[in-house]
Jmol script that loads the backbone (N, CA, C; Angstrom):
load data "model"
ATOM      1  N   MET A   1      -0.718  -1.159  -3.497  1.00  0.00           N
ATOM      2  CA  MET A   1      -1.307  -1.442  -2.214  1.00  0.00           C
ATOM      3  C   MET A   1      -2.611  -2.198  -2.441  1.00  0.00           C
ATOM      4  N   ASN A   2      -2.715  -3.349  -1.830  1.00  0.00           N
ATOM      5  CA  ASN A   2      -3.942  -4.153  -1.938  1.00  0.00           C
ATOM      6  C   ASN A   2      -4.399  -4.328  -3.378  1.00  0.00           C
ATOM      7  N   GLY A   3      -3.459  -4.471  -4.304  1.00  0.00           N
ATOM      8  CA  GLY A   3      -3.782  -4.707  -5.700  1.00  0.00           C
ATOM      9  C   GLY A   3      -4.067  -3.469  -6.522  1.00  0.00           C
ATOM     10  N   THR A   4      -4.003  -2.284  -5.939  1.00  0.00           N
ATOM     11  CA  THR A   4      -4.228  -1.043  -6.676  1.00  0.00           C
ATOM     12  C   THR A   4      -2.891  -0.390  -6.981  1.00  0.00           C
ATOM     13  N   ASP A   5      -2.732   0.049  -8.210  1.00  0.00           N
ATOM     14  CA  ASP A   5      -1.491   0.681  -8.664  1.00  0.00           C
ATOM     15  C   ASP A   5      -1.553   2.176  -8.383  1.00  0.00           C
ATOM     16  N   TYR A   6      -0.689   2.653  -7.490  1.00  0.00           N
ATOM     17  CA  TYR A   6      -0.618   4.077  -7.154  1.00  0.00           C
ATOM     18  C   TYR A   6       0.632   4.733  -7.741  1.00  0.00           C
ATOM     19  N   SER A   7       1.243   4.125  -8.733  1.00  0.00           N
ATOM     20  CA  SER A   7       2.489   4.677  -9.273  1.00  0.00           C
ATOM     21  C   SER A   7       2.303   6.070  -9.866  1.00  0.00           C
ATOM     22  N   SER A   8       1.138   6.368 -10.415  1.00  0.00           N
ATOM     23  CA  SER A   8       0.932   7.699 -11.001  1.00  0.00           C
ATOM     24  C   SER A   8       0.795   8.777  -9.924  1.00  0.00           C
ATOM     25  N   ASP A   9       0.576   8.382  -8.664  1.00  0.00           N
ATOM     26  CA  ASP A   9       0.501   9.326  -7.549  1.00  0.00           C
ATOM     27  C   ASP A   9       1.802   9.390  -6.756  1.00  0.00           C
ATOM     28  N   THR A  10       2.750   8.502  -7.039  1.00  0.00           N
ATOM     29  CA  THR A  10       3.954   8.359  -6.221  1.00  0.00           C
ATOM     30  C   THR A  10       5.079   9.267  -6.710  1.00  0.00           C
ATOM     31  N   ALA A  11       5.644  10.039  -5.768  1.00  0.00           N
ATOM     32  CA  ALA A  11       6.761  10.926  -6.083  1.00  0.00           C
ATOM     33  C   ALA A  11       8.085  10.349  -5.599  1.00  0.00           C
ATOM     34  N   GLU A  12       8.072   9.656  -4.445  1.00  0.00           N
ATOM     35  CA  GLU A  12       9.280   9.058  -3.870  1.00  0.00           C
ATOM     36  C   GLU A  12       8.909   7.764  -3.178  1.00  0.00           C
ATOM     37  N   LEU A  13       9.889   6.852  -3.141  1.00  0.00           N
ATOM     38  CA  LEU A  13       9.675   5.568  -2.485  1.00  0.00           C
ATOM     39  C   LEU A  13      11.009   5.064  -1.966  1.00  0.00           C
ATOM     40  N   THR A  14      11.059   4.686  -0.687  1.00  0.00           N
ATOM     41  CA  THR A  14      12.270   4.130  -0.106  1.00  0.00           C
ATOM     42  C   THR A  14      11.914   2.863   0.646  1.00  0.00           C
ATOM     43  N   LEU A  15      12.534   1.769   0.252  1.00  0.00           N
ATOM     44  CA  LEU A  15      12.363   0.487   0.923  1.00  0.00           C
ATOM     45  C   LEU A  15      13.638   0.202   1.697  1.00  0.00           C
ATOM     46  N   ASN A  16      13.524   0.071   3.014  1.00  0.00           N
ATOM     47  CA  ASN A  16      14.664  -0.246   3.868  1.00  0.00           C
ATOM     48  C   ASN A  16      14.579  -1.700   4.290  1.00  0.00           C
ATOM     49  N   TYR A  17      15.700  -2.416   4.243  1.00  0.00           N
ATOM     50  CA  TYR A  17      15.768  -3.821   4.626  1.00  0.00           C
ATOM     51  C   TYR A  17      17.014  -3.995   5.476  1.00  0.00           C
ATOM     52  N   SER A  18      16.852  -4.533   6.682  1.00  0.00           N
ATOM     53  CA  SER A  18      17.983  -4.613   7.590  1.00  0.00           C
ATOM     54  C   SER A  18      17.899  -5.848   8.472  1.00  0.00           C
ATOM     55  N   SER A  19      18.948  -6.042   9.254  1.00  0.00           N
ATOM     56  CA  SER A  19      19.026  -7.139  10.210  1.00  0.00           C
ATOM     57  C   SER A  19      19.441  -6.565  11.553  1.00  0.00           C
ATOM     58  N   GLU A  20      18.850  -7.071  12.627  1.00  0.00           N
ATOM     59  CA  GLU A  20      19.336  -6.708  13.952  1.00  0.00           C
ATOM     60  C   GLU A  20      20.756  -7.232  14.085  1.00  0.00           C
ATOM     61  N   MET A  21      21.592  -6.505  14.770  1.00  0.00           N
ATOM     62  CA  MET A  21      22.964  -6.941  14.978  1.00  0.00           C
ATOM     63  C   MET A  21      23.124  -7.352  16.438  1.00  0.00           C
ATOM     64  N   LEU A  22      23.349  -8.636  16.667  1.00  0.00           N
ATOM     65  CA  LEU A  22      23.483  -9.189  18.007  1.00  0.00           C
ATOM     66  C   LEU A  22      24.951  -9.274  18.382  1.00  0.00           C
ATOM     67  N   ASP A  23      25.239  -8.992  19.631  1.00  0.00           N
ATOM     68  CA  ASP A  23      26.614  -9.011  20.117  1.00  0.00           C
ATOM     69  C   ASP A  23      26.957 -10.426  20.589  1.00  0.00           C
ATOM     70  N   GLU A  24      27.910 -11.061  19.905  1.00  0.00           N
ATOM     71  CA  GLU A  24      28.334 -12.423  20.236  1.00  0.00           C
ATOM     72  C   GLU A  24      29.738 -12.425  20.863  1.00  0.00           C
ATOM     73  N   THR A  25      30.176 -11.267  21.345  1.00  0.00           N
ATOM     74  CA  THR A  25      31.499 -11.136  21.928  1.00  0.00           C
ATOM     75  C   THR A  25      31.609 -11.989  23.194  1.00  0.00           C
ATOM     76  N   ALA A  26      32.741 -12.655  23.344  1.00  0.00           N
ATOM     77  CA  ALA A  26      32.980 -13.502  24.520  1.00  0.00           C
ATOM     78  C   ALA A  26      34.261 -13.042  25.219  1.00  0.00           C
ATOM     79  N   PHE A  27      34.456 -13.513  26.470  1.00  0.00           N
ATOM     80  CA  PHE A  27      35.690 -13.203  27.184  1.00  0.00           C
ATOM     81  C   PHE A  27      36.883 -13.654  26.342  1.00  0.00           C
ATOM     82  N   GLY A  28      37.899 -12.830  26.297  1.00  0.00           N
ATOM     83  CA  GLY A  28      39.102 -13.155  25.537  1.00  0.00           C
ATOM     84  C   GLY A  28      39.104 -12.564  24.139  1.00  0.00           C
ATOM     85  N   ASP A  29      37.941 -12.155  23.616  1.00  0.00           N
ATOM     86  CA  ASP A  29      37.898 -11.516  22.290  1.00  0.00           C
ATOM     87  C   ASP A  29      38.462 -10.107  22.400  1.00  0.00           C
ATOM     88  N   ASN A  30      39.194  -9.686  21.380  1.00  0.00           N
ATOM     89  CA  ASN A  30      39.737  -8.338  21.331  1.00  0.00           C
ATOM     90  C   ASN A  30      38.882  -7.396  20.489  1.00  0.00           C
ATOM     91  N   THR A  31      37.905  -7.951  19.823  1.00  0.00           N
ATOM     92  CA  THR A  31      37.041  -7.191  18.928  1.00  0.00           C
ATOM     93  C   THR A  31      35.589  -7.611  19.172  1.00  0.00           C
ATOM     94  N   ARG A  32      34.681  -6.688  19.072  1.00  0.00           N
ATOM     95  CA  ARG A  32      33.267  -7.039  19.162  1.00  0.00           C
ATOM     96  C   ARG A  32      32.914  -7.948  17.999  1.00  0.00           C
ATOM     97  N   ILE A  33      32.251  -9.034  18.278  1.00  0.00           N
ATOM     98  CA  ILE A  33      31.830  -9.988  17.258  1.00  0.00           C
ATOM     99  C   ILE A  33      30.326  -9.848  17.102  1.00  0.00           C
ATOM    100  N   LYS A  34      29.880  -9.583  15.911  1.00  0.00           N
ATOM    101  CA  LYS A  34      28.457  -9.380  15.636  1.00  0.00           C
ATOM    102  C   LYS A  34      27.890 -10.559  14.855  1.00  0.00           C
ATOM    103  N   LYS A  35      26.613 -10.804  15.087  1.00  0.00           N
ATOM    104  CA  LYS A  35      25.892 -11.863  14.399  1.00  0.00           C
ATOM    105  C   LYS A  35      24.539 -11.302  13.979  1.00  0.00           C
ATOM    106  N   GLY A  36      24.117 -11.636  12.782  1.00  0.00           N
ATOM    107  CA  GLY A  36      22.830 -11.159  12.298  1.00  0.00           C
ATOM    108  C   GLY A  36      21.679 -11.812  13.040  1.00  0.00           C
ATOM    109  N   GLY A  37      20.663 -11.024  13.333  1.00  0.00           N
ATOM    110  CA  GLY A  37      19.475 -11.522  14.027  1.00  0.00           C
ATOM    111  C   GLY A  37      18.253 -11.404  13.140  1.00  0.00           C
ATOM    112  N   LEU A  38      17.139 -11.066  13.743  1.00  0.00           N
ATOM    113  CA  LEU A  38      15.895 -10.940  13.006  1.00  0.00           C
ATOM    114  C   LEU A  38      15.987  -9.834  11.963  1.00  0.00           C
ATOM    115  N   LYS A  39      15.345 -10.051  10.850  1.00  0.00           N
ATOM    116  CA  LYS A  39      15.331  -9.051   9.785  1.00  0.00           C
ATOM    117  C   LYS A  39      14.167  -8.089  10.006  1.00  0.00           C
ATOM    118  N   ASN A  40      14.292  -6.917   9.413  1.00  0.00           N
ATOM    119  CA  ASN A  40      13.257  -5.907   9.513  1.00  0.00           C
ATOM    120  C   ASN A  40      13.185  -5.158   8.192  1.00  0.00           C
ATOM    121  N   TRP A  41      12.024  -4.644   7.880  1.00  0.00           N
ATOM    122  CA  TRP A  41      11.886  -3.790   6.705  1.00  0.00           C
ATOM    123  C   TRP A  41      10.802  -2.749   6.971  1.00  0.00           C
ATOM    124  N   ASP A  42      10.927  -1.642   6.283  1.00  0.00           N
ATOM    125  CA  ASP A  42       9.904  -0.606   6.331  1.00  0.00           C
ATOM    126  C   ASP A  42       9.912   0.124   5.000  1.00  0.00           C
ATOM    127  N   LEU A  43       8.856   0.823   4.758  1.00  0.00           N
ATOM    128  CA  LEU A  43       8.664   1.518   3.493  1.00  0.00           C
ATOM    129  C   LEU A  43       8.198   2.933   3.787  1.00  0.00           C
ATOM    130  N   SER A  44       8.849   3.897   3.178  1.00  0.00           N
ATOM    131  CA  SER A  44       8.369   5.273   3.265  1.00  0.00           C
ATOM    132  C   SER A  44       8.106   5.761   1.846  1.00  0.00           C
ATOM    133  N   ALA A  45       7.050   6.532   1.708  1.00  0.00           N
ATOM    134  CA  ALA A  45       6.659   6.984   0.378  1.00  0.00           C
ATOM    135  C   ALA A  45       6.128   8.402   0.448  1.00  0.00           C
ATOM    136  N   LYS A  46       6.308   9.123  -0.638  1.00  0.00           N
ATOM    137  CA  LYS A  46       5.725  10.458  -0.771  1.00  0.00           C
ATOM    138  C   LYS A  46       4.808  10.423  -1.978  1.00  0.00           C
ATOM    139  N   PHE A  47       3.587  10.878  -1.761  1.00  0.00           N
ATOM    140  CA  PHE A  47       2.575  10.845  -2.809  1.00  0.00           C
ATOM    141  C   PHE A  47       2.091  12.257  -3.114  1.00  0.00           C
ATOM    142  N   HIS A  48       1.656  12.464  -4.364  1.00  0.00           N
ATOM    143  CA  HIS A  48       0.942  13.680  -4.728  1.00  0.00           C
ATOM    144  C   HIS A  48      -0.495  13.455  -4.253  1.00  0.00           C
ATOM    145  N   GLN A  49      -0.948  14.302  -3.337  1.00  0.00           N
ATOM    146  CA  GLN A  49      -2.250  14.122  -2.723  1.00  0.00           C
ATOM    147  C   GLN A  49      -3.367  14.256  -3.751  1.00  0.00           C
ATOM    148  N   ASP A  50      -4.306  13.341  -3.700  1.00  0.00           N
ATOM    149  CA  ASP A  50      -5.487  13.362  -4.556  1.00  0.00           C
ATOM    150  C   ASP A  50      -6.600  12.713  -3.752  1.00  0.00           C
ATOM    151  N   GLN A  51      -7.679  13.444  -3.516  1.00  0.00           N
ATOM    152  CA  GLN A  51      -8.775  12.959  -2.684  1.00  0.00           C
ATOM    153  C   GLN A  51      -9.842  12.202  -3.466  1.00  0.00           C
ATOM    154  N   SER A  52      -9.703  12.117  -4.787  1.00  0.00           N
ATOM    155  CA  SER A  52     -10.736  11.444  -5.579  1.00  0.00           C
ATOM    156  C   SER A  52     -10.620   9.931  -5.454  1.00  0.00           C
ATOM    157  N   ALA A  53     -11.700   9.247  -5.771  1.00  0.00           N
ATOM    158  CA  ALA A  53     -11.761   7.791  -5.669  1.00  0.00           C
ATOM    159  C   ALA A  53     -10.632   7.154  -6.482  1.00  0.00           C
ATOM    160  N   GLY A  54     -10.027   6.121  -5.915  1.00  0.00           N
ATOM    161  CA  GLY A  54      -8.953   5.413  -6.595  1.00  0.00           C
ATOM    162  C   GLY A  54      -7.573   6.016  -6.396  1.00  0.00           C
ATOM    163  N   HIS A  55      -7.488   7.065  -5.602  1.00  0.00           N
ATOM    164  CA  HIS A  55      -6.204   7.702  -5.340  1.00  0.00           C
ATOM    165  C   HIS A  55      -5.885   7.648  -3.852  1.00  0.00           C
ATOM    166  N   VAL A  56      -4.677   8.065  -3.481  1.00  0.00           N
ATOM    167  CA  VAL A  56      -4.177   7.845  -2.123  1.00  0.00           C
ATOM    168  C   VAL A  56      -5.004   8.507  -1.027  1.00  0.00           C
ATOM    169  N   GLY A  57      -5.477   9.718  -1.222  1.00  0.00           N
ATOM    170  CA  GLY A  57      -6.215  10.412  -0.175  1.00  0.00           C
ATOM    171  C   GLY A  57      -7.461   9.656   0.252  1.00  0.00           C
ATOM    172  N   ALA A  58      -8.189   9.142  -0.703  1.00  0.00           N
ATOM    173  CA  ALA A  58      -9.424   8.420  -0.409  1.00  0.00           C
ATOM    174  C   ALA A  58      -9.141   7.036   0.169  1.00  0.00           C
ATOM    175  N   ALA A  59      -8.082   6.390  -0.290  1.00  0.00           N
ATOM    176  CA  ALA A  59      -7.824   4.995   0.106  1.00  0.00           C
ATOM    177  C   ALA A  59      -7.021   4.862   1.390  1.00  0.00           C
ATOM    178  N   PHE A  60      -6.012   5.699   1.595  1.00  0.00           N
ATOM    179  CA  PHE A  60      -5.082   5.488   2.697  1.00  0.00           C
ATOM    180  C   PHE A  60      -5.620   5.917   4.059  1.00  0.00           C
ATOM    181  N   PHE A  61      -6.544   6.872   4.095  1.00  0.00           N
ATOM    182  CA  PHE A  61      -7.077   7.347   5.365  1.00  0.00           C
ATOM    183  C   PHE A  61      -7.632   6.192   6.199  1.00  0.00           C
ATOM    184  N   ALA A  62      -8.367   5.299   5.567  1.00  0.00           N
ATOM    185  CA  ALA A  62      -8.980   4.169   6.272  1.00  0.00           C
ATOM    186  C   ALA A  62      -7.979   3.070   6.616  1.00  0.00           C
ATOM    187  N   LEU A  63      -6.789   3.100   6.023  1.00  0.00           N
ATOM    188  CA  LEU A  63      -5.801   2.035   6.241  1.00  0.00           C
ATOM    189  C   LEU A  63      -4.863   2.275   7.424  1.00  0.00           C
ATOM    190  N   VAL A  64      -4.862   3.474   8.005  1.00  0.00           N
ATOM    191  CA  VAL A  64      -3.941   3.758   9.116  1.00  0.00           C
ATOM    192  C   VAL A  64      -4.181   2.767  10.249  1.00  0.00           C
ATOM    193  N   GLY A  65      -3.108   2.104  10.674  1.00  0.00           N
ATOM    194  CA  GLY A  65      -3.187   1.108  11.738  1.00  0.00           C
ATOM    195  C   GLY A  65      -3.617  -0.266  11.272  1.00  0.00           C
ATOM    196  N   SER A  66      -3.875  -0.414   9.992  1.00  0.00           N
ATOM    197  CA  SER A  66      -4.322  -1.690   9.434  1.00  0.00           C
ATOM    198  C   SER A  66      -3.237  -2.298   8.559  1.00  0.00           C
ATOM    199  N   THR A  67      -3.354  -3.591   8.340  1.00  0.00           N
ATOM    200  CA  THR A  67      -2.411  -4.259   7.445  1.00  0.00           C
ATOM    201  C   THR A  67      -2.875  -4.104   6.006  1.00  0.00           C
ATOM    202  N   THR A  68      -1.891  -4.045   5.132  1.00  0.00           N
ATOM    203  CA  THR A  68      -2.149  -3.918   3.710  1.00  0.00           C
ATOM    204  C   THR A  68      -1.066  -4.658   2.941  1.00  0.00           C
ATOM    205  N   CYS A  69      -1.424  -5.206   1.814  1.00  0.00           N
ATOM    206  CA  CYS A  69      -0.443  -5.864   0.949  1.00  0.00           C
ATOM    207  C   CYS A  69       0.263  -4.796   0.121  1.00  0.00           C
ATOM    208  N   VAL A  70       1.590  -4.832   0.106  1.00  0.00           N
ATOM    209  CA  VAL A  70       2.356  -3.878  -0.689  1.00  0.00           C
ATOM    210  C   VAL A  70       3.242  -4.626  -1.673  1.00  0.00           C
ATOM    211  N   GLU A  71       3.380  -4.066  -2.845  1.00  0.00           N
ATOM    212  CA  GLU A  71       4.292  -4.603  -3.858  1.00  0.00           C
ATOM    213  C   GLU A  71       4.894  -3.426  -4.589  1.00  0.00           C
ATOM    214  N   MET A  72       6.202  -3.495  -4.803  1.00  0.00           N
ATOM    215  CA  MET A  72       6.875  -2.427  -5.524  1.00  0.00           C
ATOM    216  C   MET A  72       7.956  -2.994  -6.432  1.00  0.00           C
ATOM    217  N   ARG A  73       8.220  -2.256  -7.500  1.00  0.00           N
ATOM    218  CA  ARG A  73       9.261  -2.590  -8.467  1.00  0.00           C
ATOM    219  C   ARG A  73       9.974  -1.303  -8.859  1.00  0.00           C
ATOM    220  N   PRO A  74      11.235  -1.400  -9.286  1.00  0.00           N
ATOM    221  CA  PRO A  74      11.934  -0.185  -9.725  1.00  0.00           C
ATOM    222  C   PRO A  74      11.214   0.516 -10.883  1.00  0.00           C
ATOM    223  N   ASN A  75      10.678  -0.263 -11.810  1.00  0.00           N
ATOM    224  CA  ASN A  75       9.935   0.292 -12.943  1.00  0.00           C
ATOM    225  C   ASN A  75       8.562  -0.350 -12.971  1.00  0.00           C
ATOM    226  N   ASN A  76       7.560   0.390 -13.373  1.00  0.00           N
ATOM    227  CA  ASN A  76       6.194  -0.112 -13.399  1.00  0.00           C
ATOM    228  C   ASN A  76       5.947  -0.939 -14.670  1.00  0.00           C
ATOM    229  N   THR A  77       6.751  -1.996 -14.788  1.00  0.00           N
ATOM    230  CA  THR A  77       6.598  -2.952 -15.875  1.00  0.00           C
ATOM    231  C   THR A  77       6.663  -4.343 -15.256  1.00  0.00           C
ATOM    232  N   CYS A  78       6.659  -5.360 -16.079  1.00  0.00           N
ATOM    233  CA  CYS A  78       6.657  -6.720 -15.550  1.00  0.00           C
ATOM    234  C   CYS A  78       7.941  -7.017 -14.760  1.00  0.00           C
ATOM    235  N   THR A  79       7.836  -7.986 -13.860  1.00  0.00           N
ATOM    236  CA  THR A  79       8.968  -8.402 -13.040  1.00  0.00           C
ATOM    237  C   THR A  79       9.953  -9.203 -13.878  1.00  0.00           C
ATOM    238  N   THR A  80      11.214  -8.793 -13.855  1.00  0.00           N
ATOM    239  CA  THR A  80      12.266  -9.479 -14.599  1.00  0.00           C
ATOM    240  C   THR A  80      13.509  -9.552 -13.720  1.00  0.00           C
ATOM    241  N   ALA A  81      14.571 -10.143 -14.250  1.00  0.00           N
ATOM    242  CA  ALA A  81      15.828 -10.233 -13.509  1.00  0.00           C
ATOM    243  C   ALA A  81      16.395  -8.850 -13.197  1.00  0.00           C
ATOM    244  N   ILE A  82      16.164  -7.871 -14.057  1.00  0.00           N
ATOM    245  CA  ILE A  82      16.686  -6.522 -13.815  1.00  0.00           C
ATOM    246  C   ILE A  82      15.602  -5.574 -13.278  1.00  0.00           C
ATOM    247  N   ASN A  83      14.404  -6.092 -13.050  1.00  0.00           N
ATOM    248  CA  ASN A  83      13.298  -5.310 -12.483  1.00  0.00           C
ATOM    249  C   ASN A  83      12.560  -6.178 -11.449  1.00  0.00           C
ATOM    250  N   PRO A  84      13.265  -6.537 -10.355  1.00  0.00           N
ATOM    251  CA  PRO A  84      12.647  -7.435  -9.369  1.00  0.00           C
ATOM    252  C   PRO A  84      11.497  -6.745  -8.634  1.00  0.00           C
ATOM    253  N   SER A  85      10.577  -7.549  -8.139  1.00  0.00           N
ATOM    254  CA  SER A  85       9.502  -7.004  -7.312  1.00  0.00           C
ATOM    255  C   SER A  85       9.750  -7.391  -5.861  1.00  0.00           C
ATOM    256  N   TYR A  86       9.340  -6.521  -4.972  1.00  0.00           N
ATOM    257  CA  TYR A  86       9.429  -6.745  -3.535  1.00  0.00           C
ATOM    258  C   TYR A  86       8.010  -6.655  -2.995  1.00  0.00           C
ATOM    259  N   SER A  87       7.637  -7.601  -2.147  1.00  0.00           N
ATOM    260  CA  SER A  87       6.275  -7.587  -1.634  1.00  0.00           C
ATOM    261  C   SER A  87       6.234  -8.104  -0.207  1.00  0.00           C
ATOM    262  N   GLY A  88       5.178  -7.709   0.490  1.00  0.00           N
ATOM    263  CA  GLY A  88       4.952  -8.154   1.850  1.00  0.00           C
ATOM    264  C   GLY A  88       3.688  -7.527   2.401  1.00  0.00           C
ATOM    265  N   ILE A  89       3.391  -7.859   3.628  1.00  0.00           N
ATOM    266  CA  ILE A  89       2.264  -7.257   4.322  1.00  0.00           C
ATOM    267  C   ILE A  89       2.838  -6.237   5.293  1.00  0.00           C
ATOM    268  N   ALA A  90       2.248  -5.056   5.300  1.00  0.00           N
ATOM    269  CA  ALA A  90       2.740  -3.974   6.146  1.00  0.00           C
ATOM    270  C   ALA A  90       1.577  -3.297   6.864  1.00  0.00           C
ATOM    271  N   VAL A  91       1.914  -2.605   7.946  1.00  0.00           N
ATOM    272  CA  VAL A  91       0.939  -1.777   8.657  1.00  0.00           C
ATOM    273  C   VAL A  91       1.203  -0.333   8.260  1.00  0.00           C
ATOM    274  N   LEU A  92       0.156   0.360   7.836  1.00  0.00           N
ATOM    275  CA  LEU A  92       0.297   1.786   7.534  1.00  0.00           C
ATOM    276  C   LEU A  92       0.367   2.525   8.867  1.00  0.00           C
ATOM    277  N   GLU A  93       1.573   2.960   9.208  1.00  0.00           N
ATOM    278  CA  GLU A  93       1.828   3.597  10.504  1.00  0.00           C
ATOM    279  C   GLU A  93       1.308   5.029  10.557  1.00  0.00           C
ATOM    280  N   ALA A  94       1.568   5.779   9.512  1.00  0.00           N
ATOM    281  CA  ALA A  94       1.200   7.194   9.522  1.00  0.00           C
ATOM    282  C   ALA A  94       0.849   7.661   8.120  1.00  0.00           C
ATOM    283  N   PHE A  95      -0.183   8.501   8.056  1.00  0.00           N
ATOM    284  CA  PHE A  95      -0.610   9.114   6.803  1.00  0.00           C
ATOM    285  C   PHE A  95      -1.324  10.415   7.129  1.00  0.00           C
ATOM    286  N   PRO A  96      -0.628  11.556   7.050  1.00  0.00           N
ATOM    287  CA  PRO A  96      -1.297  12.826   7.319  1.00  0.00           C
ATOM    288  C   PRO A  96      -2.223  13.183   6.150  1.00  0.00           C
ATOM    289  N   PRO A  97      -3.515  13.335   6.395  1.00  0.00           N
ATOM    290  CA  PRO A  97      -4.449  13.531   5.287  1.00  0.00           C
ATOM    291  C   PRO A  97      -4.355  14.886   4.589  1.00  0.00           C
ATOM    292  N   MET A  98      -3.759  15.888   5.241  1.00  0.00           N
ATOM    293  CA  MET A  98      -3.647  17.203   4.600  1.00  0.00           C
ATOM    294  C   MET A  98      -2.360  17.881   5.015  1.00  0.00           C
ATOM    295  N   GLY A  99      -1.883  18.783   4.172  1.00  0.00           N
ATOM    296  CA  GLY A  99      -0.715  19.587   4.480  1.00  0.00           C
ATOM    297  C   GLY A  99      -0.100  20.133   3.211  1.00  0.00           C
ATOM    298  N   GLY A 100       0.543  21.256   3.320  1.00  0.00           N
ATOM    299  CA  GLY A 100       1.209  21.834   2.165  1.00  0.00           C
ATOM    300  C   GLY A 100       1.234  23.344   2.234  1.00  0.00           C
ATOM    301  N   ALA A 101       2.140  23.922   1.486  1.00  0.00           N
ATOM    302  CA  ALA A 101       2.313  25.372   1.444  1.00  0.00           C
ATOM    303  C   ALA A 101       1.594  25.958   0.236  1.00  0.00           C
ATOM    304  N   VAL A 102       1.284  27.237   0.310  1.00  0.00           N
ATOM    305  CA  VAL A 102       0.661  27.941  -0.801  1.00  0.00           C
ATOM    306  C   VAL A 102       1.553  27.838  -2.034  1.00  0.00           C
ATOM    307  N   GLY A 103       0.968  27.503  -3.147  1.00  0.00           N
ATOM    308  CA  GLY A 103       1.705  27.446  -4.402  1.00  0.00           C
ATOM    309  C   GLY A 103       2.478  26.167  -4.625  1.00  0.00           C
ATOM    310  N   SER A 104       2.325  25.185  -3.739  1.00  0.00           N
ATOM    311  CA  SER A 104       3.052  23.927  -3.921  1.00  0.00           C
ATOM    312  C   SER A 104       2.073  22.783  -4.117  1.00  0.00           C
ATOM    313  N   LEU A 105       2.598  21.667  -4.611  1.00  0.00           N
ATOM    314  CA  LEU A 105       1.782  20.468  -4.704  1.00  0.00           C
ATOM    315  C   LEU A 105       1.449  19.993  -3.300  1.00  0.00           C
ATOM    316  N   LEU A 106       0.311  19.417  -3.113  1.00  0.00           N
ATOM    317  CA  LEU A 106      -0.060  18.880  -1.811  1.00  0.00           C
ATOM    318  C   LEU A 106       0.487  17.462  -1.689  1.00  0.00           C
ATOM    319  N   ASP A 107       1.807  17.374  -1.483  1.00  0.00           N
ATOM    320  CA  ASP A 107       2.445  16.077  -1.303  1.00  0.00           C
ATOM    321  C   ASP A 107       2.237  15.602   0.128  1.00  0.00           C
ATOM    322  N   VAL A 108       2.126  14.314   0.304  1.00  0.00           N
ATOM    323  CA  VAL A 108       1.908  13.723   1.617  1.00  0.00           C
ATOM    324  C   VAL A 108       2.793  12.493   1.740  1.00  0.00           C
ATOM    325  N   SER A 109       3.355  12.299   2.922  1.00  0.00           N
ATOM    326  CA  SER A 109       4.224  11.150   3.166  1.00  0.00           C
ATOM    327  C   SER A 109       3.472  10.082   3.937  1.00  0.00           C
ATOM    328  N   ALA A 110       3.802   8.832   3.669  1.00  0.00           N
ATOM    329  CA  ALA A 110       3.218   7.695   4.374  1.00  0.00           C
ATOM    330  C   ALA A 110       4.346   6.776   4.803  1.00  0.00           C
ATOM    331  N   SER A 111       4.179   6.163   5.971  1.00  0.00           N
ATOM    332  CA  SER A 111       5.189   5.205   6.426  1.00  0.00           C
ATOM    333  C   SER A 111       4.515   3.885   6.775  1.00  0.00           C
ATOM    334  N   PHE A 112       5.162   2.821   6.343  1.00  0.00           N
ATOM    335  CA  PHE A 112       4.662   1.464   6.529  1.00  0.00           C
ATOM    336  C   PHE A 112       5.697   0.663   7.310  1.00  0.00           C
ATOM    337  N   GLN A 113       5.235  -0.172   8.235  1.00  0.00           N
ATOM    338  CA  GLN A 113       6.106  -1.039   9.029  1.00  0.00           C
ATOM    339  C   GLN A 113       5.797  -2.498   8.690  1.00  0.00           C
ATOM    340  N   ALA A 114       6.803  -3.352   8.770  1.00  0.00           N
ATOM    341  CA  ALA A 114       6.671  -4.769   8.429  1.00  0.00           C
ATOM    342  C   ALA A 114       5.624  -5.471   9.284  1.00  0.00           C
ATOM    343  N   ALA A 115       4.813  -6.309   8.644  1.00  0.00           N
ATOM    344  CA  ALA A 115       3.882  -7.188   9.344  1.00  0.00           C
ATOM    345  C   ALA A 115       4.021  -8.619   8.814  1.00  0.00           C
ATOM    346  N   SER A 116       5.040  -8.831   7.964  1.00  0.00           N
ATOM    347  CA  SER A 116       5.355 -10.147   7.417  1.00  0.00           C
ATOM    348  C   SER A 116       6.776 -10.102   6.868  1.00  0.00           C
ATOM    349  N   ASP A 117       7.249 -11.229   6.380  1.00  0.00           N
ATOM    350  CA  ASP A 117       8.545 -11.264   5.705  1.00  0.00           C
ATOM    351  C   ASP A 117       8.458 -10.459   4.414  1.00  0.00           C
ATOM    352  N   LEU A 118       9.587  -9.919   3.987  1.00  0.00           N
ATOM    353  CA  LEU A 118       9.690  -9.248   2.700  1.00  0.00           C
ATOM    354  C   LEU A 118      10.143 -10.273   1.682  1.00  0.00           C
ATOM    355  N   SER A 119       9.445 -10.347   0.550  1.00  0.00           N
ATOM    356  CA  SER A 119       9.805 -11.279  -0.513  1.00  0.00           C
ATOM    357  C   SER A 119      10.378 -10.528  -1.699  1.00  0.00           C
ATOM    358  N   ARG A 120      11.313 -11.173  -2.381  1.00  0.00           N
ATOM    359  CA  ARG A 120      11.887 -10.614  -3.614  1.00  0.00           C
ATOM    360  C   ARG A 120      11.659 -11.624  -4.720  1.00  0.00           C
ATOM    361  N   ALA A 121      11.098 -11.172  -5.834  1.00  0.00           N
ATOM    362  CA  ALA A 121      10.826 -12.060  -6.957  1.00  0.00           C
ATOM    363  C   ALA A 121      11.450 -11.478  -8.218  1.00  0.00           C
ATOM    364  N   SER A 122      11.973 -12.350  -9.041  1.00  0.00           N
ATOM    365  CA  SER A 122      12.485 -11.958 -10.351  1.00  0.00           C
ATOM    366  C   SER A 122      12.355 -13.144 -11.266  1.00  0.00           C
ATOM    367  N   SER A 123      12.325 -12.891 -12.547  1.00  0.00           N
ATOM    368  CA  SER A 123      12.307 -13.980 -13.518  1.00  0.00           C
ATOM    369  C   SER A 123      13.382 -13.733 -14.549  1.00  0.00           C
ATOM    370  N   SER A 124      13.928 -14.796 -15.048  1.00  0.00           N
ATOM    371  CA  SER A 124      15.039 -14.621 -15.995  1.00  0.00           C
ATOM    372  C   SER A 124      14.617 -14.888 -17.402  1.00  0.00           C
TER     373      SER A 124
END
end "model"
wireframe off; spacefill off
backbone 0.3
color backbone group
């Protein structure tokens, strides 16, 4: 996020990429005909909560409702043909600053919504 690597705080990450499905059915068709429309993406993540400087608790609280640059890869190594990177600008929709049960890690979930196109990069 914004050039800071939070992989050591990240427990789960899901990147969704989809297209609106528009109905192009006309009179005389026997089947609904669909056509792809605008694309959409969102990102949900679960982090191990840490309030110290340089970690998610301190950084994400101020980002709620703001745009942020996001980049992710399957493995935290360089971008390659088998380890592509995905990047874009997103709005941090939700970030609960506290929560958790006694005896458990203080994990926190964050959700990001698209504010730009999603890019995919790889090198061969």
